[in-house]
PDB file with SEQRES, HELIX, SHEET and CRYST1 records, atoms N, CA, C and O in Angstrom:
SEQRES   1 A   19  MET ASP LYS ARG ARG THR ASN GLU LEU ALA ASP THR GLN          
SEQRES   2 A   19  SER GLN HIS ILE SER LYS                                      
HELIX    1 AA1 ASP A    2  SER A   18  1                                  17    
CRYST1    1.000    1.000    1.000  90.00  90.00  90.00 P 1           1          
ATOM      1  N   MET A   1       0.894  -1.218   0.060  1.00  0.00           N  
ATOM      2  CA  MET A   1      -0.023   0.010   0.068  1.00  0.00           C  
ATOM      3  C   MET A   1       0.941   1.292   0.010  1.00  0.00           C  
ATOM      4  O   MET A   1       0.721   2.276  -0.696  1.00  0.00           O  
ATOM      5  N   ASP A   2       1.979   1.138   0.815  1.00  0.00           N  
ATOM      6  CA  ASP A   2       2.886   2.422   0.770  1.00  0.00           C  
ATOM      7  C   ASP A   2       3.486   2.563  -0.481  1.00  0.00           C  
ATOM      8  O   ASP A   2       3.800   3.695  -0.849  1.00  0.00           O  
ATOM      9  N   LYS A   3       3.700   1.584  -1.204  1.00  0.00           N  
ATOM     10  CA  LYS A   3       4.521   1.609  -2.546  1.00  0.00           C  
ATOM     11  C   LYS A   3       3.491   2.466  -3.406  1.00  0.00           C  
ATOM     12  O   LYS A   3       3.924   3.348  -4.147  1.00  0.00           O  
ATOM     13  N   ARG A   4       2.261   2.233  -3.318  1.00  0.00           N  
ATOM     14  CA  ARG A   4       1.205   2.828  -4.317  1.00  0.00           C  
ATOM     15  C   ARG A   4       1.364   4.444  -4.028  1.00  0.00           C  
ATOM     16  O   ARG A   4       1.458   5.255  -4.949  1.00  0.00           O  
ATOM     17  N   ARG A   5       1.381   4.774  -2.772  1.00  0.00           N  
ATOM     18  CA  ARG A   5       1.277   6.181  -2.446  1.00  0.00           C  
ATOM     19  C   ARG A   5       2.635   6.786  -2.972  1.00  0.00           C  
ATOM     20  O   ARG A   5       2.563   7.894  -3.505  1.00  0.00           O  
ATOM     21  N   THR A   6       3.739   6.236  -2.887  1.00  0.00           N  
ATOM     22  CA  THR A   6       4.972   6.589  -3.250  1.00  0.00           C  
ATOM     23  C   THR A   6       4.946   6.733  -4.884  1.00  0.00           C  
ATOM     24  O   THR A   6       5.449   7.692  -5.470  1.00  0.00           O  
ATOM     25  N   ASN A   7       4.396   5.824  -5.422  1.00  0.00           N  
ATOM     26  CA  ASN A   7       4.233   5.873  -6.863  1.00  0.00           C  
ATOM     27  C   ASN A   7       3.428   7.185  -7.382  1.00  0.00           C  
ATOM     28  O   ASN A   7       3.773   7.889  -8.331  1.00  0.00           O  
ATOM     29  N   GLU A   8       2.393   7.351  -6.641  1.00  0.00           N  
ATOM     30  CA  GLU A   8       1.592   8.514  -7.037  1.00  0.00           C  
ATOM     31  C   GLU A   8       2.342   9.914  -6.860  1.00  0.00           C  
ATOM     32  O   GLU A   8       2.245  10.843  -7.661  1.00  0.00           O  
ATOM     33  N   LEU A   9       3.026   9.922  -5.810  1.00  0.00           N  
ATOM     34  CA  LEU A   9       3.893  11.150  -5.434  1.00  0.00           C  
ATOM     35  C   LEU A   9       5.081  11.315  -6.582  1.00  0.00           C  
ATOM     36  O   LEU A   9       5.404  12.418  -7.023  1.00  0.00           O  
ATOM     37  N   ALA A  10       5.613  10.214  -6.954  1.00  0.00           N  
ATOM     38  CA  ALA A  10       6.769  10.254  -7.873  1.00  0.00           C  
ATOM     39  C   ALA A  10       6.228  10.761  -9.236  1.00  0.00           C  
ATOM     40  O   ALA A  10       6.878  11.499  -9.976  1.00  0.00           O  
ATOM     41  N   ASP A  11       4.866  10.258  -9.528  1.00  0.00           N  
ATOM     42  CA  ASP A  11       4.299  10.699 -10.795  1.00  0.00           C  
ATOM     43  C   ASP A  11       3.991  12.126 -10.843  1.00  0.00           C  
ATOM     44  O   ASP A  11       4.248  12.796 -11.843  1.00  0.00           O  
ATOM     45  N   THR A  12       3.440  12.620  -9.777  1.00  0.00           N  
ATOM     46  CA  THR A  12       3.274  14.028  -9.651  1.00  0.00           C  
ATOM     47  C   THR A  12       4.518  14.852  -9.836  1.00  0.00           C  
ATOM     48  O   THR A  12       4.546  15.822 -10.593  1.00  0.00           O  
ATOM     49  N   GLN A  13       5.555  14.438  -9.121  1.00  0.00           N  
ATOM     50  CA  GLN A  13       6.803  15.186  -9.218  1.00  0.00           C  
ATOM     51  C   GLN A  13       7.440  14.986 -10.553  1.00  0.00           C  
ATOM     52  O   GLN A  13       8.188  15.856 -10.999  1.00  0.00           O  
ATOM     53  N   SER A  14       7.184  13.871 -11.230  1.00  0.00           N  
ATOM     54  CA  SER A  14       7.647  13.751 -12.565  1.00  0.00           C  
ATOM     55  C   SER A  14       7.178  14.711 -13.573  1.00  0.00           C  
ATOM     56  O   SER A  14       7.877  15.270 -14.418  1.00  0.00           O  
ATOM     57  N   GLN A  15       5.777  14.854 -13.369  1.00  0.00           N  
ATOM     58  CA  GLN A  15       5.050  15.822 -14.315  1.00  0.00           C  
ATOM     59  C   GLN A  15       5.566  17.190 -14.057  1.00  0.00           C  
ATOM     60  O   GLN A  15       5.789  17.922 -15.022  1.00  0.00           O  
ATOM     61  N   HIS A  16       5.774  17.601 -12.853  1.00  0.00           N  
ATOM     62  CA  HIS A  16       6.234  18.942 -12.551  1.00  0.00           C  
ATOM     63  C   HIS A  16       7.670  19.076 -13.197  1.00  0.00           C  
ATOM     64  O   HIS A  16       7.953  20.073 -13.862  1.00  0.00           O  
ATOM     65  N   ILE A  17       8.472  18.163 -13.011  1.00  0.00           N  
ATOM     66  CA  ILE A  17       9.888  18.344 -13.713  1.00  0.00           C  
ATOM     67  C   ILE A  17       9.800  18.290 -15.234  1.00  0.00           C  
ATOM     68  O   ILE A  17      10.480  19.015 -15.960  1.00  0.00           O  
ATOM     69  N   SER A  18       8.946  17.412 -15.661  1.00  0.00           N  
ATOM     70  CA  SER A  18       8.784  17.476 -17.211  1.00  0.00           C  
ATOM     71  C   SER A  18       8.293  18.812 -17.621  1.00  0.00           C  
ATOM     72  O   SER A  18       8.770  19.283 -18.654  1.00  0.00           O  
ATOM     73  N   LYS A  19       7.489  19.429 -17.022  1.00  0.00           N  
ATOM     74  CA  LYS A  19       6.927  20.715 -17.430  1.00  0.00           C  
ATOM     75  C   LYS A  19       8.002  21.726 -17.233  1.00  0.00           C  
ATOM     76  O   LYS A  19       7.794  22.909 -17.503  1.00  0.00           O  
TER      77      LYS A  19                                                      
END                                                                             
């Protein structure tokens, strides 16, 4: 369950960096 939350956070950060 913790891994899913980390994955979501990484996705949000990745989008910000991509932009």
